[in-house]
N, C-alpha and C positions, 0 to 999 in steps of 0.2 A: 316232513312226515314221518309217523311213526307205523307205518305200513309192515306187515309180515310178508313176504312174498312166497310162492309156491312155484319154481320150475315146473312146468305143466307138458312134461316129456312125450311126445307122441311119434308114433311110428305108423305112416300110411293111413291118419287119422285115428288111431286105436291110443287113446290115453295109457299110458304106463298105469298098472293098480298102484306101484309106491307114492302116487301122485295124489290119490284118494285119500291114503292112509296119512300122507303130509298133510293136506290141508284138513283131515281132524284134527291133528297135532297141532297146526298154525290156530285155530279156533281156539284152543285150550290156551298156549301162548297168550293169544286176544285179551283171554278174559284174565290172566294172570296180570299181564301188560295194563290193564285197565285204560281209563282215557281215550283222546280221540285214535282211534286204530282201525284199519280195515287189514281183512286177509285179501290178498290177491294173488289170483293163479297169473302166471306168464307161459303164452302160448305162441310157438312157432311154427310156422309152417308156410308149403307152398302157396301162391294164389288158387283158389277155388277148389282147396282140399277140403273137404266137408267133416266136421268136427263137432260133437254134441258139447256144446258149452253150458247146456243149462245140466249136464252131468257135474260137470265143474261147481257149479252155482248149488246144485244140491248137496254137494260132497263137504262145502263150508266158504267157498268163494264168494266173496261179496262183491269181487270186480275182475274181469279178465281183461288182460293186457291181448289182444290178439296182434301179434308182428307178423304180416302176410307180405313176402316177397320170393322173386323167382331163387334167389340165392339159399331159401330157407327151404324149398322141396324136398330135399334129401339130406340128412342130417353133414354139415359140415362143421367143423369146429371153429375155422374163423369167422365165421358167417354168423356163427349161433353166438361167441365170444362178444363181435361187435353188435349186435341186435341188443343182448342180456346189459351188457356195458353202457349202451347209448342211453338205453328205456331206465335202468337204475340214476343214471346221472341226471335225468330229467325227472323222475319223481322223487330221489333219495329215499328208499325204502332202510328201515330200522334194521332189517332181519331176511335176509333171503335165504331158501332153503330148494334142496336138489336132492333126488335117488342117488344112494351110491350105486349106480347103475354104472355100464360100461361107456354108456354116453355122458351120464351126469361125471364120472370120475374125468372123461376123456377132455370136457372142456371148463370146467367149474373152477379149476383149480386158475386157469389162465384169465377167467372174470375176476377171481378174487385180485390176482396182478395187476390186472387193468383198470381196476376199482383202488389200488393201493389200501388193500385190507387184508385181512386175515380169512383163512377157510381151515375148518376143524371136520376133518374126512373120516367115515366109516362110524358116525356118532350111532349112538344105541339109547341116550336119553336128552330130552331136551326141557329146559324149565327157564322160564323169567324172573327174576328177583333183582331187586333195587335197581330196575330198568336194563340190566343185564342179559344177556342169552347166556345160559352156563349150558355147555357144550359137554356131554360126559361119553369117552369112546374106550375101548379097549386099550391097554397099552405094555409093553412089556411080553409081547405075545399072547396076551388075554389072562395074566397073571392079577395084574391089578386093572382099575378102572382110573381114567382122570378127567377132570371136569376144567375145561378149558374156557377162557373167556376172552373177548378181546374189549376191552373197556377204551381205549381212545380211538379206534377208527370204525368207521360205518360204511357199509351195512356190515352187520355182523353174519358168515357166512356158515353155511353147515351140510356137507353132504350124509343122510341118513339113510342106513341097510333096510333094504326094502323088507316085509312083513315085521319090523319092529312093535309099530303102531296101528291100532285099530281102525277100521275106515270108520266115520261118523256115523253113528247108531249101532254100530257091530258090537256086539259081546262078548266079553271073555267066557271060552268054553266051560258052560257046568255054572255059568253064574246065576243063579237066581234072583229073580225080579220080582217085588211085590205085586201081589193081586195075580203070581202065574203059578198053576199047580195046587198038589194040596198040599 
C-alpha cells in the first residue's frame, strides 16, 4: 500500500492543530506521488472518547484508522508505540508523519525503531520525488538545511514542526486570489 499516514494526536478529545496542517501537506504529497494512494489519519483514544472525525476528513483524511482501547485513554508511550506499530505492520503505509510536539517526539522514534526504519525529526519541508520522501530539516544549529531520504526501509517517517505548513484551504497572509478585491 502506498498510503500516507498522519498521526492524529489528541488530548481529551481535542485534536492538535498540527494534525490539520499535516493532513493538508499529506494531500499535496499524495498528488506528487500519484497512483493508488490515500491519506489516512491515525487516531488513538480510550473507549467512548468523543472526537470529531469529520474534522479529520474535512482537513484531508481519506480514511481514519481509530484505535480505541482503555490503555489509550491517556497518553502512554508504550501503549501508543504498540498501537501504531501493530497498525503499520497490518496496513504497510509508505509514509507516516507526526507533529514534532512533546507527545510526537516522545514516542514516534520508538515506533521507527519497532518498525526498523528511519525517522527524520523536526522537518520544515517535505516533498515526494521518484517515490522517495525528501525530508528537509535544519542542521548544525540551523546554519544549513539537510535533506534526508530513507531509500531502503518503509515506512518513511518524519516529525514536523507545528506551524510549518498551512491547513487545507488556508492562505498565506497577504496572498491575493483571483476574483477578490479590486
